[in-house]
Backbone as a chain_set.jsonl record, in Angstrom:
{"seq": "XXXXXXXXXXXXXXXXXXXXXXXXXXXXXXXXXXXXXXXXXXXXXXXXXXXXXXXXXXXXXXXXXXXXXXXXXXXXXXXXXXXXXXXXXXXXXXXXXXXXXXXXXXXXXXXXXXXXX", "coords": {"N": [[17.183, -8.078, 23.275], [15.263, -6.246, 25.498], [11.961, -5.042, 25.198], [9.01, -2.957, 25.37], [5.601, -3.486, 24.744], [2.405, -2.138, 23.985], [-1.165, -2.106, 24.226], [-4.275, -0.44, 23.803], [-7.56, -0.365, 24.986], [-11.048, 0.306, 24.817], [-13.947, 0.514, 26.875], [-17.306, 0.43, 28.125], [-18.953, 0.919, 31.17], [-21.085, 0.528, 34.054], [-21.279, 1.576, 37.479], [-21.387, 1.822, 41.074], [-20.198, 3.41, 44.012], [-20.127, 2.076, 46.999], [-18.908, 2.818, 49.391], [-18.347, 5.461, 49.339], [-18.879, 8.882, 49.978], [-19.708, 10.839, 48.256], [-21.232, 11.951, 45.108], [-20.699, 9.739, 43.528], [-21.585, 7.562, 44.823], [-24.025, 6.915, 43.913], [-25.56, 5.05, 41.229], [-23.854, 5.141, 38.185], [-22.206, 5.778, 35.016], [-19.205, 5.108, 33.044], [-16.929, 5.778, 30.366], [-14.423, 3.868, 29.895], [-10.842, 3.53, 29.495], [-8.302, 1.25, 28.879], [-4.904, 0.556, 29.182], [-2.61, -1.89, 28.413], [0.527, -3.185, 29.086], [3.19, -5.145, 28.012], [6.364, -6.655, 28.644], [9.294, -7.725, 26.985], [11.448, -9.715, 24.853], [11.724, -9.552, 21.341], [10.772, -12.367, 19.383], [12.94, -14.467, 17.491], [11.976, -15.347, 15.026], [9.371, -14.211, 14.31], [9.826, -11.597, 14.974], [8.47, -10.202, 16.87], [7.341, -9.195, 20.15], [4.805, -9.893, 20.952], [1.927, -10.478, 18.977], [-0.013, -7.666, 18.285], [-2.832, -7.657, 17.812], [-3.569, -10.197, 18.68], [-2.965, -9.96, 21.388], [-4.784, -7.936, 22.114], [-7.231, -9.306, 21.694], [-7.02, -11.384, 23.607], [-7.003, -9.902, 26.008], [-9.539, -8.739, 25.907], [-11.21, -11.035, 25.843], [-10.474, -12.348, 28.217], [-10.959, -10.537, 30.27], [-12.29, -7.929, 29.757], [-14.702, -8.464, 28.515], [-16.316, -9.122, 30.594], [-16.689, -6.709, 31.888], [-17.578, -4.776, 30.005], [-20.366, -2.927, 29.163], [-21.731, -3.768, 31.432], [-22.722, -3.874, 34.897], [-20.317, -3.133, 37.126], [-20.361, -3.622, 39.811], [-21.519, -6.083, 40.053], [-19.421, -7.772, 39.877], [-17.277, -6.811, 41.451], [-17.268, -5.83, 44.805], [-16.68, -3.24, 45.745], [-16.156, -1.237, 43.432], [-13.9, 0.635, 42.784], [-11.632, 2.531, 40.72], [-9.067, 1.796, 41.417], [-9.462, -0.741, 42.636], [-10.485, -2.084, 40.451], [-8.245, -2.155, 38.746], [-6.549, -3.79, 40.239], [-7.999, -6.218, 40.149], [-7.97, -6.68, 37.377], [-5.184, -6.96, 37.017], [-4.659, -9.29, 38.444], [-5.996, -11.244, 36.916], [-4.933, -10.858, 34.291], [-2.208, -11.018, 34.804], [-1.917, -13.686, 35.479], [-2.186, -14.854, 33.019], [-0.298, -13.564, 31.397], [2.911, -13.644, 31.996], [4.792, -11.749, 31.581], [3.614, -9.326, 32.052], [3.738, -5.9, 32.454], [2.67, -3.344, 33.01], [-0.387, -1.711, 33.871], [-2.741, 0.688, 32.966], [-5.565, 2.414, 33.826], [-8.035, 4.465, 32.687], [-10.57, 6.281, 34.063], [-11.924, 8.494, 33.368], [-11.096, 10.924, 30.819], [-9.398, 12.537, 32.302], [-8.749, 11.269, 34.729], [-6.898, 8.652, 36.107], [-5.545, 5.398, 36.957], [-2.551, 3.771, 37.697], [-0.758, 0.763, 37.608], [2.232, -0.741, 38.097], [4.705, -3.135, 37.466], [7.639, -3.557, 39.303]], "CA": [[16.945, -6.757, 23.808], [13.897, -6.164, 26.017], [11.121, -3.933, 24.754], [7.654, -2.956, 25.903], [4.525, -3.255, 23.782], [1.166, -1.751, 24.663], [-2.425, -1.951, 23.502], [-5.299, 0.284, 24.545], [-8.916, -0.81, 24.678], [-12.113, 1.096, 25.42], [-15.158, -0.196, 27.257], [-18.267, 1.243, 28.873], [-19.513, 0.174, 32.299], [-21.74, 1.255, 35.136], [-20.932, 1.155, 38.838], [-21.601, 2.777, 42.16], [-19.185, 3.214, 45.055], [-20.913, 2.006, 48.229], [-18.177, 3.361, 50.539], [-18.009, 6.845, 48.999], [-19.938, 9.788, 50.445], [-20.069, 11.804, 47.22], [-22.225, 11.551, 44.111], [-20.359, 8.436, 42.924], [-22.288, 6.516, 45.571], [-25.175, 6.562, 43.079], [-25.247, 4.34, 39.988], [-23.459, 6.01, 37.072], [-21.38, 5.072, 34.043], [-17.966, 5.694, 32.518], [-16.28, 5.222, 29.185], [-13.073, 3.578, 30.372], [-9.768, 3.154, 28.573], [-7.303, 0.418, 29.547], [-3.653, 0.282, 28.473], [-1.89, -3.058, 28.915], [1.894, -3.201, 28.582], [3.999, -6.337, 28.241], [7.794, -6.487, 28.406], [9.918, -8.947, 26.485], [12.326, -9.632, 23.686], [11.078, -10.09, 20.147], [11.287, -13.686, 19.028], [13.811, -14.412, 16.313], [11.276, -15.655, 13.777], [8.326, -13.224, 13.978], [10.297, -10.245, 15.251], [7.503, -9.573, 17.764], [7.151, -9.635, 21.526], [3.524, -10.573, 20.774], [1.086, -9.825, 17.987], [-0.906, -6.703, 18.939], [-4.235, -8.052, 17.736], [-3.737, -11.36, 19.568], [-2.977, -9.428, 22.743], [-6.07, -7.245, 22.273], [-8.287, -10.31, 21.811], [-6.844, -12.061, 24.902], [-7.437, -8.975, 27.066], [-10.997, -8.622, 25.825], [-11.843, -12.313, 26.195], [-10.128, -12.745, 29.586], [-11.389, -9.554, 31.278], [-13.184, -6.817, 29.445], [-16.03, -8.97, 28.176], [-17.082, -9.131, 31.844], [-16.941, -5.329, 32.296], [-18.2, -3.944, 28.979], [-21.828, -2.83, 29.213], [-22.218, -4.45, 32.626], [-22.536, -3.161, 36.164], [-19.116, -3.729, 37.715], [-20.698, -4.079, 41.166], [-21.845, -7.51, 39.979], [-18.141, -8.489, 39.917], [-16.496, -6.286, 42.573], [-18.128, -5.201, 45.815], [-16.363, -1.816, 45.808], [-15.431, -1.12, 42.172], [-13.104, 1.83, 42.512], [-10.658, 2.305, 39.643], [-7.94, 1.076, 42.012], [-9.837, -2.147, 42.784], [-10.607, -2.651, 39.112], [-6.895, -2.438, 38.247], [-6.053, -4.981, 40.953], [-8.711, -7.365, 39.58], [-7.42, -6.884, 36.038], [-3.806, -7.446, 37.137], [-4.715, -10.685, 38.884], [-6.404, -12.083, 35.785], [-3.995, -10.759, 33.168], [-0.899, -11.494, 35.266], [-1.925, -15.151, 35.414], [-2.089, -15.214, 31.602], [0.912, -12.978, 30.82], [3.961, -13.522, 33.028], [5.581, -10.561, 31.244], [2.804, -8.115, 32.256], [4.59, -4.854, 33.029], [1.942, -2.164, 33.487], [-1.775, -1.446, 33.517], [-3.25, 2.029, 33.225], [-7.003, 2.468, 33.608], [-8.622, 5.793, 32.738], [-11.999, 6.313, 34.357], [-12.308, 9.614, 32.506], [-9.849, 11.383, 30.185], [-8.568, 13.255, 33.272], [-8.476, 10.478, 35.93], [-6.408, 7.313, 35.81], [-4.802, 4.622, 37.95], [-1.478, 3.002, 37.074], [-0.11, -0.29, 38.407], [3.422, -1.112, 37.333], [5.605, -4.104, 38.066], [8.978, -2.946, 39.427]], "C": [[15.483, -6.679, 24.264], [13.216, -4.886, 25.546], [9.8, -4.007, 25.5], [6.696, -2.707, 24.758], [3.258, -2.944, 24.566], [0.003, -1.78, 23.692], [-3.388, -1.208, 24.408], [-6.656, -0.154, 24.047], [-9.904, 0.075, 25.421], [-13.283, 0.192, 25.771], [-16.028, 0.732, 28.083], [-18.893, 0.376, 29.956], [-20.213, 1.122, 33.248], [-21.204, 0.741, 36.46], [-21.442, 2.187, 39.823], [-20.603, 2.412, 43.25], [-19.871, 3.247, 46.412], [-20.225, 2.627, 49.442], [-17.75, 4.817, 50.308], [-19.184, 7.74, 49.389], [-20.392, 10.79, 49.388], [-21.07, 11.247, 46.224], [-21.93, 10.196, 43.46], [-20.945, 7.264, 43.705], [-23.511, 6.036, 44.78], [-24.693, 5.85, 41.801], [-24.959, 5.356, 38.877], [-22.542, 5.214, 36.143], [-20.148, 5.842, 33.635], [-17.63, 5.026, 31.198], [-14.806, 5.08, 29.556], [-12.123, 3.345, 29.21], [-8.745, 2.393, 29.394], [-6.092, 0.272, 28.643], [-2.959, -0.881, 29.177], [-0.521, -3.071, 28.26], [2.573, -4.499, 28.991], [5.452, -6.0, 27.938], [8.355, -7.801, 27.886], [10.827, -8.665, 25.315], [11.583, -10.199, 22.484], [11.642, -11.478, 19.827], [12.007, -13.6, 17.681], [13.101, -14.643, 15.0], [10.289, -14.552, 13.4], [8.829, -11.791, 14.119], [9.399, -9.49, 16.203], [7.647, -10.087, 19.188], [5.852, -10.441, 21.571], [2.744, -9.794, 19.729], [0.086, -8.913, 18.707], [-2.347, -7.178, 18.95], [-4.52, -9.28, 18.595], [-3.81, -10.915, 21.02], [-4.321, -8.751, 23.03], [-7.195, -8.251, 22.496], [-8.213, -11.03, 23.153], [-7.344, -11.183, 26.05], [-8.959, -8.875, 27.085], [-11.659, -9.886, 26.352], [-11.618, -12.706, 27.649], [-10.757, -11.814, 30.619], [-12.516, -8.642, 30.83], [-14.561, -7.256, 29.004], [-16.923, -8.981, 29.42], [-17.451, -7.724, 32.323], [-17.794, -4.564, 31.287], [-19.725, -4.069, 28.999], [-22.434, -3.704, 30.316], [-22.079, -3.511, 33.816], [-21.392, -3.847, 36.902], [-19.366, -4.184, 39.148], [-21.132, -5.541, 41.185], [-20.59, -8.375, 40.081], [-17.329, -8.104, 41.148], [-17.417, -5.562, 43.542], [-17.928, -3.685, 45.856], [-15.513, -1.473, 44.578], [-14.809, 0.253, 41.907], [-12.167, 1.516, 41.347], [-9.464, 1.515, 40.176], [-8.249, -0.42, 42.154], [-10.02, -2.831, 41.432], [-9.236, -3.025, 38.553], [-6.311, -3.663, 38.947], [-6.704, -6.254, 40.402], [-8.165, -7.71, 38.194], [-6.016, -7.474, 36.095], [-3.797, -8.927, 37.528], [-5.042, -11.61, 37.71], [-5.393, -12.052, 34.648], [-2.605, -11.253, 33.55], [-0.798, -13.008, 35.266], [-1.739, -15.635, 33.975], [-0.757, -14.765, 30.996], [1.944, -12.765, 31.916], [4.816, -12.281, 32.802], [4.753, -9.277, 31.324], [3.634, -7.094, 33.007], [3.789, -3.714, 33.649], [0.5, -2.196, 33.008], [-2.067, 0.009, 33.853], [-4.729, 2.001, 32.872], [-7.455, 3.913, 33.765], [-10.104, 5.634, 33.0], [-12.66, 7.431, 33.547], [-11.028, 10.038, 31.799], [-8.884, 12.064, 31.169], [-8.089, 12.4, 34.445], [-8.051, 9.064, 35.571], [-5.686, 6.711, 37.005], [-3.772, 3.806, 37.182], [-0.941, 1.997, 38.075], [1.032, -0.814, 37.556], [4.271, -2.086, 38.131], [6.991, -3.474, 38.146], [10.005, -3.618, 38.543]], "O": [[14.574, -7.008, 23.502], [13.813, -3.811, 25.504], [9.508, -4.994, 26.175], [6.927, -1.845, 23.91], [3.069, -3.435, 25.679], [0.158, -1.515, 22.5], [-3.325, -1.329, 25.632], [-6.879, -0.298, 22.845], [-9.624, 0.538, 26.527], [-13.576, -0.771, 25.062], [-15.543, 1.701, 28.667], [-19.311, -0.753, 29.7], [-19.977, 2.33, 33.254], [-20.733, -0.392, 36.552], [-21.87, 3.278, 39.446], [-20.213, 1.252, 43.39], [-20.169, 4.324, 46.927], [-20.893, 2.936, 50.429], [-16.884, 5.331, 51.016], [-20.342, 7.393, 49.156], [-21.363, 11.515, 49.605], [-21.682, 10.205, 46.458], [-22.832, 9.575, 42.898], [-20.816, 6.111, 43.294], [-23.973, 4.907, 44.952], [-23.559, 6.038, 41.362], [-25.721, 6.299, 38.665], [-22.15, 4.092, 36.468], [-20.046, 7.051, 33.843], [-17.992, 3.877, 30.945], [-14.047, 6.049, 29.533], [-12.535, 3.011, 28.099], [-8.36, 2.832, 30.478], [-6.225, -0.093, 27.474], [-2.751, -0.851, 30.39], [-0.406, -2.98, 27.038], [2.538, -4.899, 30.155], [5.738, -5.163, 27.082], [7.926, -8.873, 28.311], [10.956, -7.532, 24.852], [10.891, -11.21, 22.598], [12.838, -11.725, 19.982], [11.697, -12.748, 16.849], [13.569, -14.185, 13.958], [10.358, -14.013, 12.295], [8.322, -10.88, 13.464], [9.531, -8.274, 16.346], [8.017, -11.238, 19.419], [5.801, -11.526, 22.151], [2.894, -8.578, 19.617], [-0.587, -9.351, 19.64], [-3.016, -7.11, 19.981], [-5.599, -9.39, 19.176], [-4.618, -11.429, 21.793], [-4.92, -8.98, 24.081], [-8.023, -8.068, 23.389], [-9.247, -11.264, 23.778], [-8.025, -11.664, 26.955], [-9.584, -8.922, 28.144], [-12.553, -9.826, 27.197], [-12.486, -13.335, 28.255], [-11.059, -12.248, 31.731], [-13.574, -8.594, 31.457], [-15.511, -6.48, 29.111], [-18.144, -8.864, 29.311], [-18.41, -7.557, 33.076], [-18.653, -3.777, 31.686], [-20.286, -5.158, 28.87], [-23.502, -4.294, 30.15], [-21.402, -2.486, 33.742], [-21.498, -5.02, 37.261], [-18.648, -5.049, 39.65], [-21.112, -6.172, 42.242], [-20.682, -9.575, 40.343], [-16.758, -8.968, 41.813], [-18.256, -4.764, 43.125], [-18.894, -2.933, 45.985], [-14.286, -1.423, 44.67], [-15.15, 0.933, 40.939], [-11.941, 0.347, 41.031], [-8.913, 0.666, 39.475], [-7.412, -1.265, 41.836], [-9.741, -4.021, 41.291], [-9.078, -4.09, 37.955], [-5.649, -4.483, 38.311], [-6.022, -7.262, 40.211], [-7.928, -8.876, 37.879], [-5.685, -8.375, 35.325], [-3.014, -9.713, 36.995], [-4.409, -12.654, 37.548], [-5.034, -13.096, 34.102], [-1.902, -11.836, 32.725], [0.286, -13.558, 35.073], [-1.19, -16.713, 33.749], [-0.158, -15.479, 30.191], [1.853, -11.803, 32.68], [5.489, -11.811, 33.719], [5.127, -8.258, 30.742], [4.174, -7.386, 34.073], [4.173, -3.175, 34.687], [0.201, -2.643, 31.9], [-1.678, 0.498, 34.914], [-5.107, 1.616, 31.766], [-7.287, 4.517, 34.824], [-10.81, 4.947, 32.262], [-13.804, 7.312, 33.108], [-9.956, 9.547, 32.153], [-7.687, 12.156, 30.896], [-7.113, 12.765, 35.1], [-8.742, 8.363, 34.832], [-5.276, 7.412, 37.93], [-4.08, 3.222, 36.144], [-0.699, 2.325, 39.236], [0.825, -1.275, 36.433], [4.522, -1.885, 39.319], [7.471, -2.915, 37.16], [11.17, -3.22, 38.537]]}, "num_chains": 1, "name": "protein.A"}
C-alpha cells in the first residue's frame, strides 16, 4: 500500500531579486520552511517508507547546508521561491526517485508547491 511521508525543515537565508521592481530587489532575509514528501510502500521488515531522521539528514546535507545562513544569490542568479523549489527538486529528485512534493514557505503566509503528478 502506497503512503506519503513528510519532513519539515527550517533554515534562514538572505537574497535579493535582481529582476523585481519592488523592495525585494534589495538584500533581505527570510526564515524559510521546507516540506519534503516522499511516496512509497513501507518495507516489510522496518515497516517504514524511510526513517524520518535519515530523510531529514539527507535533505540537510544534500541541499539546505548550502542555503542556511548564506546568500542564495551565490547559488542562483534569480533566487525567487519558485526558482529555489526547482533547484531543490533537481537535487532531491536525483537522490529520491519517490519524491512526491516540495513546499517552500518564504514567510508563514507565502509558499510555493511543486508536486509530481
